[in-house]
C-alpha positions in Angstrom: -18.0 -93.5 147.9 -16.1 -92.3 144.9 -14.3 -88.9 144.7 -13.6 -86.8 147.7 -15.0 -87.2 151.1 -15.0 -84.5 153.8 -14.6 -85.1 157.5 -15.4 -82.4 160.1 -13.6 -82.7 163.4 -14.8 -80.3 166.1 -15.2 -80.0 169.9 -18.9 -79.5 170.1 -21.8 -81.9 170.0 -24.0 -79.3 168.4 -21.6 -78.9 165.5 -22.8 -82.0 163.5 -25.6 -80.1 161.7 -23.4 -77.2 160.9 -20.7 -79.5 159.5 -23.3 -81.2 157.3 -24.5 -77.9 156.1 -21.0 -77.1 155.1 -20.6 -80.3 153.1 -19.0 -82.7 155.5 -19.7 -86.3 154.7 -18.6 -87.5 158.2 -18.5 -85.8 161.6 -16.3 -86.6 164.6 -17.0 -85.0 168.0 -13.5 -84.8 169.3 -14.3 -84.7 173.0 -16.4 -87.8 172.6 -13.7 -89.9 171.0 -10.1 -90.4 172.1 -7.8 -88.6 169.7 -4.4 -89.6 170.9 -1.1 -90.2 169.1 -2.0 -93.7 167.9 -5.2 -92.3 166.3 -3.1 -89.5 164.7 -0.6 -92.0 163.2 -3.5 -94.2 161.9 -5.0 -91.1 160.3 -1.7 -90.1 158.7 -1.2 -93.6 157.3 -4.7 -93.6 155.9 -4.2 -90.2 154.3 -0.9 -91.4 152.7 -2.5 -94.5 151.4 -5.5 -92.6 150.0 -3.5 -89.7 148.7 -5.5 -87.1 150.7 -4.3 -83.7 151.5 -5.6 -81.1 154.1 -7.1 -77.9 152.9 -6.0 -74.9 155.0 -6.4 -71.2 154.7 -4.4 -68.5 156.3 -6.4 -65.6 157.6 -5.1 -62.3 159.0 -5.8 -61.8 162.7 -8.0 -58.8 162.0 -10.4 -61.1 160.0 -10.7 -64.0 162.4 -14.3 -63.3 163.3 -15.2 -63.2 159.6 -13.2 -66.4 158.9 -14.9 -68.2 161.8 -18.3 -67.7 160.2 
């Protein structure tokens, strides 16, 4: 794959379709896979190697329901 790839990491088996609808190229069901410290360090090393950066958005508490959708 060239360009950017998006990974969705959630705690629900039913979230795979939703993640795909939102543009995720890969989906990880976090309760079905062990996500311990070693995995986190591997992920950080991979991110540093590939030059990836997270995308995060800050939302005021009074807009959390809107942001969740």
